[in-house]
C-alpha positions as CSV (number, residue, x, y, z in Angstrom):
1,M,76.5,143.5,165.6
2,K,74.5,146.0,167.7
3,H,70.7,146.2,167.5
4,S,69.2,149.6,167.7
5,N,66.1,150.3,169.9
6,A,65.0,153.1,167.5
7,G,62.6,150.7,165.8
8,V,60.9,150.0,169.1
9,R,60.7,153.7,170.3
10,L,59.0,155.0,167.2
11,P,55.9,152.7,167.5
12,Q,55.7,153.3,171.3
13,G,55.9,157.1,170.8
14,L,53.4,157.0,168.0
15,F,51.1,154.9,170.2
16,L,51.4,157.4,173.0
17,L,50.7,160.3,170.7
18,I,47.6,158.7,169.3
19,L,46.4,157.8,172.8
20,A,47.0,161.3,174.1
21,G,45.0,162.7,171.1
22,L,42.1,160.3,171.7
23,L,42.0,161.2,175.4
24,W,42.1,165.0,174.6
25,G,39.3,164.5,172.1
26,Q,37.1,162.7,174.5
27,V,37.6,165.3,177.2
28,S,36.9,168.2,174.9
29,V,33.7,166.5,173.5
30,G,32.6,165.7,177.1
31,L,33.1,169.3,178.2
32,A,31.3,170.7,175.1
33,G,28.3,168.5,175.9
34,Q,28.1,169.8,179.5
35,R,27.8,173.5,178.5
36,S,25.5,173.2,175.4
37,T,21.8,172.7,175.2
38,P,20.0,171.2,172.2
39,V,18.1,173.6,169.9
40,A,14.9,172.4,168.3
41,V,14.2,173.0,164.6
42,G,12.1,176.1,164.1
43,T,13.0,177.8,167.3
44,P,15.1,180.9,167.5
45,A,18.9,180.5,167.8
46,P,20.2,181.0,171.3
47,L,22.0,184.3,171.9
48,F,25.7,184.2,171.8
49,S,28.7,186.4,171.2
50,L,32.1,185.8,169.5
51,T,35.4,187.5,169.5
52,L,36.9,188.0,166.1
53,L,40.6,187.5,165.3
54,S,40.8,191.3,165.2
55,G,39.7,191.5,168.8
56,K,36.2,192.9,168.1
57,D,33.3,191.3,169.9
58,I,30.1,190.6,167.9
59,Q,26.8,189.3,169.0
60,L,24.1,187.4,167.1
61,T,21.7,190.3,167.7
62,D,24.0,192.5,165.6
63,F,22.6,190.6,162.6
64,R,18.9,190.9,163.4
65,G,16.9,191.2,160.2
66,K,19.8,190.1,158.0
67,V,20.5,186.7,156.4
68,L,23.2,185.0,158.3
69,V,24.8,181.6,157.5
70,L,26.7,180.0,160.4
71,N,29.1,177.2,159.6
72,F,30.1,175.2,162.7
73,W,32.7,172.5,162.0
74,A,35.1,170.3,163.8
75,S,38.1,168.3,162.9
76,W,37.3,165.2,164.8
C-alpha cells in the first residue's frame, strides 16, 4: 500500500501562503507608516489628490465649502 505525500504538501503550502501574507502585511504597514504624518483633531486635513477609476484626478480642494465624508478602510 502506497502512502501519498499530498496530505503533507497541503499544510506546508498553506503555511507558506499564510507566512507570505503576514510578511506582505507587515511590509505594507511599515511603508505606510513611513510616508504618513499624524493629523491632530481639529486641524485642517492635509491636501491630497486621488485618481478615480475613470482616470480623472481629483483634489481635496475641489470640495472646499462642501460637506465631504471620507471613509478610509483596510482589510487587515
